[in-house]
Wavefront OBJ file of the C-alpha trace (Angstrom):
o trace
v 45.009 21.870 -18.135
v 47.205 21.338 -15.113
v 50.772 20.315 -15.963
v 50.681 17.767 -13.152
v 49.418 14.547 -14.789
v 47.592 13.693 -11.591
v 45.067 16.407 -10.700
v 44.833 16.473 -6.851
v 41.160 17.453 -6.960
v 40.273 14.375 -8.962
v 42.449 11.734 -7.386
v 42.226 10.191 -10.855
v 45.016 9.963 -13.408
v 43.725 12.368 -16.025
v 46.675 11.831 -18.320
v 46.147 8.111 -18.749
v 43.135 8.294 -21.058
v 45.029 10.489 -23.448
v 48.119 8.314 -23.840
v 48.547 7.690 -27.566
v 48.051 4.082 -28.510
v 46.547 3.159 -25.144
v 42.947 2.017 -24.866
v 43.163 1.454 -21.120
v 41.199 3.562 -18.684
v 41.704 3.710 -14.946
v 39.025 1.473 -13.316
v 38.046 4.435 -11.129
v 36.874 6.217 -14.291
v 34.243 3.532 -14.876
v 33.137 3.757 -11.235
v 32.673 7.507 -11.562
v 30.868 7.027 -14.881
v 28.501 4.516 -13.238
v 27.574 7.117 -10.617
v 27.101 9.736 -13.346
v 24.900 7.316 -15.273
v 22.373 7.182 -12.446
v 21.956 10.961 -12.580
v 21.123 11.084 -16.294
v 19.087 7.871 -16.218
v 16.941 8.862 -13.239
v 16.122 12.303 -14.647
v 15.382 10.966 -18.151
v 13.309 8.003 -16.975
v 11.258 10.127 -14.580
v 10.541 12.702 -17.295
v 9.480 10.018 -19.780
v 7.217 8.234 -17.286
v 5.430 11.427 -16.240
v 5.066 12.762 -19.788
v 3.097 9.725 -20.961
v 0.883 9.657 -17.848
v -0.786 13.072 -17.997
v -4.167 11.770 -19.145
v -4.394 9.341 -16.218
v -3.184 11.984 -13.769
v -5.865 14.390 -14.992
v -8.565 11.772 -14.395
v -7.303 10.627 -10.993
v -6.708 14.147 -9.669
v -9.977 15.489 -11.118
v -8.191 18.255 -12.983
v -8.268 19.536 -16.539
v -5.565 18.524 -18.988
v -4.452 22.165 -19.208
v -3.855 22.107 -15.448
v -1.934 18.831 -15.283
v 0.327 19.954 -18.113
v 1.912 22.159 -15.482
v 3.215 18.962 -13.878
v 5.705 18.974 -16.755
v 6.032 22.745 -17.152
v 6.741 23.325 -13.440
v 9.557 20.768 -13.572
v 11.102 22.266 -16.715
v 10.840 25.857 -15.510
v 12.360 25.019 -12.117
v 15.120 23.110 -13.882
v 15.839 26.136 -16.072
v 15.882 28.533 -13.136
v 18.474 26.554 -11.179
v 20.766 25.579 -14.096
v 22.819 28.830 -14.093
v 23.751 28.151 -10.447
v 25.602 24.932 -11.309
v 29.078 26.416 -11.635
v 28.762 28.626 -8.556
v 27.442 25.758 -6.414
v 30.277 23.419 -7.465
v 32.826 26.081 -6.503
v 30.962 26.846 -3.285
v 30.316 23.397 -1.783
v 32.237 20.949 -4.000
v 31.185 18.560 -6.769
v 30.691 15.451 -4.618
v 28.647 17.263 -1.985
v 26.479 18.954 -4.613
v 25.825 15.669 -6.405
v 24.810 14.013 -3.125
v 22.480 16.899 -2.323
v 20.954 16.691 -5.824
v 20.232 12.974 -5.464
v 18.896 13.400 -1.940
v 16.691 16.305 -3.000
v 15.400 14.436 -6.051
v 14.607 11.362 -3.956
v 12.828 13.316 -1.201
v 10.837 15.408 -3.690
v 9.824 12.196 -5.487
v 8.418 10.938 -2.194
v 6.535 14.224 -1.782
v 5.098 13.864 -5.302
v 3.894 10.374 -4.366
v 1.882 11.734 -1.403
v 0.436 14.730 -3.275
v -3.249 15.273 -2.466
v -4.212 17.454 -5.439
v -3.033 18.627 -8.825
v -1.779 21.894 -7.315
v 0.271 20.114 -4.645
v 1.737 17.735 -7.241
v 2.702 20.707 -9.436
v 4.416 22.373 -6.454
v 6.332 19.210 -5.556
v 7.364 18.730 -9.186
v 8.842 22.222 -9.020
v 10.960 21.094 -6.069
v 11.937 18.002 -8.018
v 13.037 20.178 -10.927
v 15.319 22.242 -8.680
v 17.344 19.161 -7.724
v 16.867 17.190 -10.950
v 17.941 20.144 -13.091
v 21.542 19.729 -11.977
v 21.788 15.936 -12.322
v 22.429 15.864 -16.104
v 25.039 18.678 -16.248
v 26.755 17.285 -13.145
v 26.926 13.870 -14.843
v 28.548 15.460 -17.911
v 31.063 17.329 -15.764
v 32.044 14.216 -13.795
v 32.663 12.176 -16.950
v 34.613 15.076 -18.491
v 36.791 15.391 -15.381
v 37.490 11.684 -15.103
v 37.775 10.617 -18.754
v 39.484 13.652 -20.300
v 40.065 13.144 -24.043
v 38.369 9.729 -23.806
v 35.030 11.327 -22.865
v 33.366 10.308 -26.148
v 34.308 6.672 -25.521
v 33.063 6.590 -21.930
v 29.957 8.695 -22.544
v 29.056 6.548 -25.545
v 28.725 3.458 -23.371
v 27.051 5.382 -20.546
v 24.453 6.820 -22.936
v 23.037 3.413 -23.877
v 20.905 2.925 -20.731
v 19.786 6.568 -20.916
v 18.678 6.051 -24.525
v 16.595 3.095 -23.374
v 14.608 5.321 -20.995
v 12.260 6.630 -23.733
v 11.703 3.020 -24.809
v 11.018 1.483 -21.394
v 9.545 4.580 -19.748
v 6.138 4.221 -21.435
v 6.148 0.465 -20.700
v 6.863 1.042 -17.014
v 4.278 3.816 -16.815
v 1.656 1.667 -18.532
v 2.240 -1.248 -16.165
v 2.062 1.016 -13.110
v -1.114 2.736 -14.251
v -2.759 -0.585 -15.107
v -1.898 -2.541 -11.953
v -1.150 0.086 -9.282
v -1.727 3.664 -8.201
v -0.210 6.586 -10.109
v 1.766 7.331 -6.929
v 4.135 4.513 -7.883
v 5.226 6.650 -10.847
v 7.262 8.578 -8.278
v 7.863 5.904 -5.649
v 9.995 3.926 -8.123
v 12.563 6.726 -7.819
v 13.163 6.027 -4.124
v 15.192 2.775 -4.327
v 17.099 4.035 -7.383
v 17.904 7.299 -5.621
v 19.016 5.492 -2.449
v 21.314 3.208 -4.461
v 22.751 6.201 -6.340
v 23.526 8.016 -3.077
v 25.371 4.958 -1.742
v 27.403 4.606 -4.951
v 28.251 8.321 -4.948
v 29.541 8.090 -1.374
v 31.656 5.049 -2.227
v 32.988 5.891 -5.696
v 33.281 9.673 -6.057
v 36.769 10.879 -5.099
v 36.923 12.981 -1.946
v 39.206 15.425 -3.786
v 36.180 16.635 -5.745
v 34.995 18.501 -2.650
v 37.881 20.951 -2.791
v 36.098 24.311 -2.950
v 37.025 27.782 -4.166
v 34.224 29.980 -2.805
v 33.340 33.018 -4.879
v 30.645 35.630 -4.594
v 27.369 34.999 -6.340
v 26.532 37.355 -9.187
v 23.047 38.246 -7.973
v 22.321 40.638 -10.849
v 23.371 37.999 -13.376
v 21.197 35.405 -11.675
v 18.217 37.799 -11.614
v 18.620 38.394 -15.351
v 19.618 34.962 -16.662
v 17.454 32.490 -14.732
v 14.098 34.270 -15.250
v 15.214 35.192 -18.776
v 15.772 31.544 -19.678
v 12.459 30.514 -18.107
v 10.543 33.276 -19.933
v 12.255 32.404 -23.215
v 11.420 28.694 -22.971
v 7.867 29.306 -21.773
v 7.255 31.952 -24.421
v 8.655 29.675 -27.146
v 6.152 26.990 -26.138
v 3.259 29.498 -26.176
v 4.363 31.591 -29.152
v 0.971 31.191 -30.833
v -0.585 33.390 -28.131
v 0.000 37.081 -27.461
v 1.137 36.405 -23.885
v 3.623 33.846 -25.191
v 5.166 36.373 -27.566
v 5.399 38.926 -24.752
v 7.150 36.404 -22.502
v 9.475 35.422 -25.342
v 10.440 39.048 -26.008
v 10.964 39.692 -22.288
v 13.193 36.619 -22.053
v 15.321 37.765 -24.996
v 15.714 41.256 -23.463
v 16.755 39.811 -20.083
v 19.266 37.378 -21.615
v 20.717 40.162 -23.786
v 21.077 42.323 -20.666
v 22.835 39.437 -18.938
v 25.345 39.118 -21.784
v 26.064 42.861 -21.597
v 26.631 42.849 -17.828
v 28.581 39.551 -17.879
v 31.033 40.917 -20.434
v 31.750 43.849 -18.131
v 32.206 41.643 -15.038
v 34.481 39.063 -16.660
v 35.456 36.270 -14.260
v 33.159 37.532 -11.496
v 30.034 37.029 -13.635
v 27.639 34.123 -13.030
v 28.955 32.626 -16.277
v 32.383 33.641 -17.499
v 31.692 34.531 -21.129
v 35.422 34.660 -21.793
v 35.168 30.906 -22.337
v 33.510 31.685 -25.655
v 36.616 33.583 -26.781
v 38.241 30.198 -27.310
v 37.724 28.958 -30.854
v 37.199 25.326 -29.899
v 34.731 26.011 -27.078
v 32.675 28.536 -29.068
v 32.552 26.274 -32.134
v 31.519 23.298 -30.007
v 28.826 25.399 -28.298
v 27.367 26.500 -31.648
v 27.434 22.886 -32.861
v 25.641 21.762 -29.689
v 23.024 24.515 -30.124
v 22.332 23.530 -33.734
v 22.456 19.746 -33.265
v 20.073 19.796 -30.301
v 17.821 22.215 -32.170
v 17.551 20.179 -35.376
v 17.015 16.985 -33.382
v 14.063 18.413 -31.435
v 12.709 20.256 -34.467
v 12.730 16.954 -36.372
v 10.966 15.231 -33.467
v 8.236 17.840 -33.842
v 7.994 17.947 -37.650
v 8.239 14.285 -38.645
v 5.432 12.913 -36.395
v 3.148 15.800 -37.388
v 3.953 15.140 -41.062
v 3.114 11.439 -40.762
v -0.244 12.168 -39.098
v -1.411 15.319 -40.852
v 0.034 14.926 -44.337
v 0.304 11.136 -44.648
v -2.904 10.230 -42.763
v -1.245 7.822 -40.324
v -2.737 7.148 -36.891
v -0.827 8.078 -33.714
v -0.301 4.364 -33.035
v 1.216 3.802 -36.477
v 3.329 6.914 -36.117
v 4.773 5.629 -32.826
v 6.310 2.458 -34.227
v 7.301 4.164 -37.483
v 9.629 6.399 -35.476
v 11.360 3.428 -33.804
v 14.220 3.358 -36.395
v 15.438 6.735 -35.082
v 16.123 5.277 -31.634
v 17.633 2.119 -33.131
v 20.008 4.199 -35.222
v 21.127 6.089 -32.129
v 21.634 2.842 -30.210
v 23.870 1.544 -32.992
v 26.073 4.627 -33.099
v 26.607 5.588 -29.452
v 28.756 2.592 -28.386
v 31.076 3.246 -31.344
v 31.791 6.902 -30.509
v 35.062 6.217 -28.722
v 36.527 4.010 -31.449
v 35.351 6.340 -34.217
v 36.805 9.464 -32.620
v 40.070 7.655 -31.829
v 40.417 6.573 -35.439
v 39.017 9.516 -37.414
v 39.127 12.420 -34.976
v 36.569 14.807 -33.493
v 35.989 16.866 -36.634
v 35.411 14.013 -39.051
v 33.066 12.087 -36.768
v 30.942 15.099 -35.780
v 30.849 16.589 -39.278
v 30.261 13.146 -40.790
v 27.315 12.616 -38.454
v 25.892 16.020 -39.355
v 26.279 15.253 -43.065
v 24.616 11.849 -42.647
v 21.698 13.428 -40.759
v 21.327 16.016 -43.540
v 21.393 13.337 -46.251
v 18.886 11.185 -44.319
v 16.453 14.106 -43.929
v 16.348 14.705 -47.687
v 14.313 11.513 -48.391
v 11.660 12.700 -45.923
v 11.476 15.937 -47.922
v 11.114 13.731 -51.040
v 8.132 11.971 -49.430
v 6.441 15.305 -48.749
v 6.720 16.155 -52.445
v 6.028 12.775 -54.073
v 3.937 10.866 -51.530
v 4.415 8.408 -48.671
v 6.559 5.286 -49.089
v 7.417 3.056 -46.128
v 10.570 1.681 -47.752
v 11.924 5.205 -48.052
v 10.887 6.407 -44.595
v 12.292 3.583 -42.461
v 15.935 3.633 -43.632
v 15.877 7.444 -43.737
v 14.864 7.645 -40.072
v 17.399 4.971 -39.099
v 20.293 6.827 -40.733
v 19.029 10.133 -39.362
v 19.229 8.659 -35.867
v 22.753 7.420 -36.552
v 23.847 10.804 -37.836
v 22.311 12.885 -35.062
v 23.859 10.729 -32.330
v 27.327 11.166 -33.865
v 27.300 14.973 -33.687
v 26.796 15.683 -29.986
v 29.366 13.613 -28.066
v 32.463 14.542 -30.123
v 31.616 18.257 -30.018
v 30.922 18.046 -26.275
v 34.264 16.298 -25.769
v 35.998 19.063 -27.725
v 34.372 21.746 -25.571
v 35.289 20.181 -22.239
v 38.821 19.253 -23.266
v 39.533 22.805 -24.442
v 39.084 24.323 -20.957
v 41.042 23.929 -17.737
v 39.880 21.711 -14.883
v 38.952 24.697 -12.729
v 36.750 26.075 -15.528
v 34.812 22.818 -16.012
v 31.862 23.759 -13.724
v 31.302 27.049 -15.569
v 31.873 25.366 -18.938
v 29.301 22.691 -18.078
v 26.728 25.322 -17.131
v 27.393 27.394 -20.256
v 27.246 24.428 -22.616
v 24.012 23.104 -21.089
v 22.324 26.506 -21.341
v 23.333 26.906 -24.988
v 22.219 23.339 -25.741
v 18.838 23.806 -24.036
v 18.213 27.044 -25.935
v 18.794 25.305 -29.269
v 15.762 23.040 -28.899
v 13.002 25.622 -28.351
v 14.637 28.181 -30.663
v 14.827 25.997 -33.778
v 11.611 24.124 -32.948
v 9.772 27.436 -32.676
v 11.348 28.608 -35.934
v 10.222 25.472 -37.812
v 6.776 25.416 -36.164
v 6.117 29.081 -36.946
v 7.262 28.626 -40.536
v 5.041 25.552 -40.907
v 2.042 27.386 -39.428
v 2.617 30.246 -41.877
v 2.721 27.832 -44.844
v -0.314 25.886 -43.579
v -2.492 28.925 -42.852
v -4.231 29.176 -46.246
v -4.571 25.387 -46.608
v -6.603 22.727 -44.862
v -6.013 19.365 -46.510
v -4.673 17.368 -49.408
v -1.666 18.133 -51.557
v -1.357 21.690 -50.225
v -0.710 20.339 -46.710
v 2.103 18.134 -48.026
v 3.543 21.161 -49.830
v 3.562 23.145 -46.571
v 5.412 20.320 -44.836
v 7.827 20.122 -47.756
v 8.797 23.763 -47.193
v 9.188 23.164 -43.441
v 11.335 20.065 -44.063
v 13.415 22.076 -46.534
v 14.052 24.580 -43.750
v 15.040 21.686 -41.479
v 17.493 20.460 -44.130
v 18.987 23.957 -44.247
v 19.498 23.886 -40.484
v 21.161 20.472 -40.821
v 23.509 22.018 -43.387
v 24.406 24.781 -40.905
v 25.143 22.096 -38.296
v 27.546 20.448 -40.740
v 29.295 23.762 -41.473
v 29.744 24.344 -37.736
v 31.029 20.814 -37.071
v 33.599 21.154 -39.864
v 35.264 23.911 -37.802
v 35.893 21.590 -34.832
v 39.489 20.452 -34.212
v 40.496 17.192 -35.795
v 42.336 15.848 -32.753
v 42.513 16.702 -29.059
v 46.134 15.747 -28.543
v 48.422 18.130 -26.704
v 48.693 21.407 -28.572
v 46.080 20.363 -31.120
v 42.938 21.445 -29.346
v 42.949 24.835 -31.037
v 43.794 23.762 -34.586
l 1 2 3 4 5 6 7 8 9 10 11 12 13 14 15 16 17 18 19 20 21 22 23 24 25 26 27 28 29 30 31 32 33 34 35 36 37 38 39 40 41 42 43 44 45 46 47 48 49 50 51 52 53 54 55 56 57 58 59 60 61 62 63 64 65 66 67 68 69 70 71 72 73 74 75 76 77 78 79 80 81 82 83 84 85 86 87 88 89 90 91 92 93 94 95 96 97 98 99 100 101 102 103 104 105 106 107 108 109 110 111 112 113 114 115 116 117 118 119 120 121 122 123 124 125 126 127 128 129 130 131 132 133 134 135 136 137 138 139 140 141 142 143 144 145 146 147 148 149 150 151 152 153 154 155 156 157 158 159 160 161 162 163 164 165 166 167 168 169 170 171 172 173 174 175 176 177 178 179 180 181 182 183 184 185 186 187 188 189 190 191 192 193 194 195 196 197 198 199 200 201 202 203 204 205 206 207 208 209 210 211 212 213 214 215 216 217 218 219 220 221 222 223 224 225 226 227 228 229 230 231 232 233 234 235 236 237 238 239 240 241 242 243 244 245 246 247 248 249 250 251 252 253 254 255 256 257 258 259 260 261 262 263 264 265 266 267 268 269 270 271 272 273 274 275 276 277 278 279 280 281 282 283 284 285 286 287 288 289 290 291 292 293 294 295 296 297 298 299 300 301 302 303 304 305 306 307 308 309 310 311 312 313 314 315 316 317 318 319 320 321 322 323 324 325 326 327 328 329 330 331 332 333 334 335 336 337 338 339 340 341 342 343 344 345 346 347 348 349 350 351 352 353 354 355 356 357 358 359 360 361 362 363 364 365 366 367 368 369 370 371 372 373 374 375 376 377 378 379 380 381 382 383 384 385 386 387 388 389 390 391 392 393 394 395 396 397 398 399 400 401 402 403 404 405 406 407 408 409 410 411 412 413 414 415 416 417 418 419 420 421 422 423 424 425 426 427 428 429 430 431 432 433 434 435 436 437 438 439 440 441 442 443 444 445 446 447 448 449 450 451 452 453 454 455 456 457 458 459 460 461 462 463 464 465 466 467 468 469 470 471 472 473 474 475 476 477 478 479 480 481
């Protein structure tokens, strides 16, 4: 970190949040956090609304469901392709300018989606939306990290509440739009939100954030990493098919080649892998990889278990999973106070341990039979535990690097986090498919899910072991303990 307590690029007192015994934050921090909130909220809400509307889009656009699924896939693949450029773009044109361009691009591409005349045109416009939307979430993280410093967990905890509500209200908004208006309003709702966000960004983001330090783009690294990530994620989703396995293997080869070339290039690489030489940053990255992976793997396993092994309907399954979101909503606002009192390590590791303990009862249900009174509290505490792992470890990662390394650190951490989901989900899904293969129904199906849930518990245990290695405090000189 800079020795000057007032970083000239921020125009925000970065030392204030870390003053021992002080709970006060500069009001400008909350203004910056409000702008950052719009980035995460808009991207999350849009994704949720579109995901639950595919059936209606297929009918209205006279396309097959397999075709309209690319409305989601095109967005995700475009998002993955552009993510490695985050650090280079921030250095090249400045954080404030990039954020304004992201919001403007997302808003304009939303308008284009609204006027799409076919499934193919909508897929193409969603790809454009993914290019701009892919940088909104990591840019939001970087802005909060820059402004809040060691108080990131506190600020991000409050800012995460509206984002967590997106999966709850997204389906409601989508249902109302599809019932009373055209599907085009699924995208038109982004226009006023995007316009408001642009105005707030112009007013509240410090001008010092546009200080640039242009550097050459690592074209070889980009050619290896961006397509490699896209092939890996696409192949993970299609691993049951031969083409999916080929794409997955190709993605792994390309990402491995990127690591080899990036190590040779050092600071001139697209992503400076020397960041991972730091104990705190590397430990936090592994924790992020595992926590995101077990969360998404659980979101895949538990609903399938309730439907296939417990005989519940999709409607019943939907409200049965509500305690997970409620548990997360309870925990997030407390992140700042908990980390201030107990420290990064204890909160993150405690959350990982709670999530592990709360997953064990679900394994019990797979062995002994369904019981609502066991499932509901287990899911609630699992949500509480999972939400307590991510923010403290993310805070540790960002606080362990210098201000000038934040753009690259943000890119690196987001890539590692995004890889955790498909990697561990694919692992659990493949293991479940292998255990289910000789069985079709009854007790044998529950046994297969029991083995898969046991694997999930093992991954939760690994998350705990990683979180235990995080620093206890982030005070001066303590970030590497």
